[in-house]
C-alpha positions in Angstrom: 0.0 0.0 0.0 2.8 2.4 0.9 4.6 1.7 -2.4 1.4 2.3 -4.3 0.9 5.7 -2.6 4.5 6.7 -3.3 4.1 5.7 -6.9 0.9 7.7 -7.3 2.5 10.8 -5.7 5.6 10.6 -8.0 3.3 10.1 -11.0 1.2 13.2 -10.1 4.4 15.2 -9.4 5.8 14.2 -12.8 2.6 15.1 -14.6 2.4 18.4 -12.8 6.0 19.3 -13.7 5.3 18.5 -17.4 2.1 20.6 -17.4 4.0 23.6 -15.8 6.9 23.2 -18.4 4.4 23.0 -21.3 2.6 26.1 -20.0 5.8 28.1 -19.7 6.8 27.1 -23.2 3.5 28.2 -24.6 3.8 31.5 -22.7 7.2 32.2 -24.2 6.0 31.4 -27.7 2.9 33.6 -27.5 4.7 36.5 -25.9 7.2 36.6 -28.7 4.4 36.6 -31.4 2.3 39.4 -29.9 4.8 42.2 -30.1 5.6 41.6 -33.8 1.9 41.8 -34.6 1.5 44.9 -32.5 4.3 46.7 -34.4 2.8 45.8 -37.8 -0.7 46.8 -36.8 0.4 50.1 -35.4 2.5 50.9 -38.4 -0.6 50.5 -40.7 -2.7 52.8 -38.6 -0.3 55.8 -38.8 -1.5 58.9 -40.6 0.5 60.3 -43.5 1.8 63.2 -41.3 2.9 60.7 -38.6 4.8 58.7 -41.2 6.6 61.8 -42.4 7.4 62.9 -38.9 8.8 59.5 -38.0 10.9 59.5 -41.2 12.4 62.9 -40.3 13.3 61.6 -36.9 15.4 58.9 -38.6 17.1 61.1 -41.2 16.3 64.2 -43.2 16.6 62.4 -46.5 14.2 59.8 -45.3 11.7 62.5 -44.4 12.0 64.1 -47.8 11.4 60.7 -49.5 8.4 60.0 -47.3 6.9 63.4 -48.1 7.2 62.6 -51.8 5.7 59.2 -51.3 2.7 60.5 -49.4 2.1 63.0 -52.2 2.0 60.2 -54.8 -1.2 58.3 -55.7 0.2 55.0 -54.3 0.9 56.3 -50.8 -1.7 54.1 -49.1 -0.7 50.9 -50.8 1.2 48.4 -48.7 4.5 47.5 -50.1 5.1 43.7 -50.3 8.8 42.8 -50.7 8.0 39.7 -52.5 6.5 41.7 -55.4 9.4 42.6 -57.7 9.3 45.7 -59.8 9.4 44.9 -63.4 9.3 47.0 -66.6 5.6 46.6 -67.1 4.7 47.8 -63.6 7.1 50.7 -63.8 5.5 51.8 -67.1 2.0 51.5 -65.7 2.9 53.6 -62.7 4.4 56.2 -64.9 1.3 56.3 -67.1 -0.9 56.8 -64.1 1.2 59.6 -62.6 0.0 63.1 -63.5 3.5 64.5 -63.5 5.8 64.0 -66.5 9.2 62.4 -66.0 12.3 64.4 -66.4 13.0 62.7 -69.8 9.5 63.5 -71.1 9.9 67.1 -69.9 13.3 67.3 -71.7 11.7 65.9 -74.9 8.9 68.5 -74.8 11.4 71.3 -74.2 13.5 70.1 -77.2 10.5 70.0 -79.4 9.5 73.5 -78.4 13.0 74.8 -79.1 13.4 73.1 -82.4 9.8 73.6 -83.5 9.3 69.9 -84.5 
């Protein structure tokens, strides 16, 4: 009888240790996932002025680029690194922009000067 009680106590103690270990492992895993989601979610909720201010805090050049990006028509689109820029997408974005590129402006100026 005494051996049986000791066996049951050791079995319960072993199971309790395994449950505590498993619980701690799950806590570690979930605590590391939550902050990365919070950063992504908060970044998507920033206003355009907040994004510009944050870029200026990093570097002046980054702030200037962020201002130009916010003025463009694709400012609210989320950039996906897996999407590669190709010639077709670049031409489509240039066609949708209302401003002419520097090359097009130069061609127009040359045509005005030469009269052709």
